[in-house]
C-alpha positions, 0 to 999 in steps of 0.5 A: 330286608331278608334275614339269614343267619349262620350259627347266629351271625348275619349272613347272605342268602347265598351263603346260607343256602350253601351251608344249609346244603353242606348240613343236609347233604352230609346227613346219613338220614335227615328229616324235613319237619314242619312243613308249614308251606303252600303246595309248592313248598311241599312239592319241593320239600318232598322231592329234597327228601326223596333226594336225600333218602331222608324222611318228612313230617308235619307239625300238625301230624297229632291232629291230622292223624287223629282224623286220618287213622280212623278214617282209614280204619272206618270210613267216613261220610264226608261233606263240605262246608259249602253243601252244609251251609246250603243244605243242612238243617241240623249242625252238630258241632263237637269240640269247644275250640273250633272257632279257634282253629277255624275263626270264620267257621260260624261265618262261613256256615251262615245260611246262604243269602241268595233268596232261592238258596237261603235256609231260614234261620229258624228252620236250622237246628244246632247242637253243640257238644262240649261248646265251652263259651257259646259264640255270640253269633249263635245267640237267638238261634235254636240251639242245644248245648251239651257239656261234655267232661268226657267227650267219648262217653257223651258221644257214646250216650248220644249214640245209644239214645239215637238208636233207642237203647237205655243208658246209665244216666240221671233223669235230667241227663237222659231227657237231654240226650233224648232232646239231642237224639230227636233232633239228630234223627229227624234231621233231613240233612245233617252235618257234623263239624268236629276238631280241636285239641278237646277231641281225640282219636277215640271220640272221633271214631265214636263220632263216625259210628253215630254218623253211620247209625243216622245214615240208616234212616236219614242223611248225615255227613260231616267234615273236620276242621283239621289242622292249621299251617296248610296241613291238608294241602301238604297231605294231598301233596304228599299223596299225589307225589308218593301215594302215601300221606305225611310221615313217609320215608325214602330210606330204601329208595322208594317211599314207605309211609309208617306214622310211628317210624317216621315221626319227626320228633321220635326219630330225632329224640332216638337218635335215628336222624342225624340232621333236620330241615325245619319249614314254617312259613305260616307262623312262627312255630319251632321245633318241639323236639329236646335233642340238639342236632344240626338244624336248618330253618326256613321260617317266618320273620321274627321267629324265636328259637330256644336254641339257635339253629346252624342256619336260619333263612326268613321266608314269606307267607303264602297268600300274604307275601307271595302268590301261592296254592294252598288247602282252603277249608271253605271249598274243601280243596286246593285254591290259588291265593294271590298275595295280599301284601307282596313283599319280595320275601323268598319263597320257601319252595324257591330256598328249597330248590336252591338247597337241592341244586347245591346238593346236586352240585357237590355230588 
């Protein structure tokens, strides 16, 4: 049974939708946050933000902009997981929680099984900078690890040795950097994979510089594992609809993008927005702001809030409870996913569309 609540009390879906429309429709500058939803949910959310002259942001924005800001300034050599799996003779992993962010990462990058495509495991060399505990799947494969208490400095030192420049390091440390530099320089086709919370924007910028240096003499590309909750799918959908990524607002009647101005948490804590719609259909994530404002929440079942929203409507998970289109890391593209356990739970996109209809009907 679908659960909906108004002010903490059980309510019907129709009543909850009506109350949500009243809250959002009365706001002067609402924000749609979370945005953990499929392409259809993102489209409906962005359309509602435009209708309300509000703004929208994703719960994974910090991770998204760590990559996107550097990409916009410096460019990037990009590949896909499938290309890396088929052709890369060197894999450069950067970050200790890659397999937490993408549990199937190593499985997806394993050499192809077809004989005509297969790369001999011993022909592939793997470097892992800031690996932490090495995953069991890599046991027995040619592997070089580098502890990196300061990931930015470690990447800078690797970059220096790739270019043949001296570094301020001990003899043993220099030997390790030289070993890594030799593998990178001798790659026929290398792929760097990075992500997680241990790699920040400055480290990513240094990694981009390393890839640019390597491409002067060999071929080296890469890809970030990104954030969860269909963050890449929402960014792409935002681009199709407005020409901009997330953190875009419609306060002047047309889309404006500003990563600082339209940060949902900043908007709410500063008092610049007076109501919020939170969407999280993939996980039981909840808002991270402290300020108490009118809140409508479309969330996964059994989501627990520190402070009860004015309206809660439980929605289904794309690809599980209902069919959906979302970004797939495996292919680096939007794909259609059939429901693995169709439940009849409402789609976030459908609820948002109903809220928009109620707002339009009240005008």
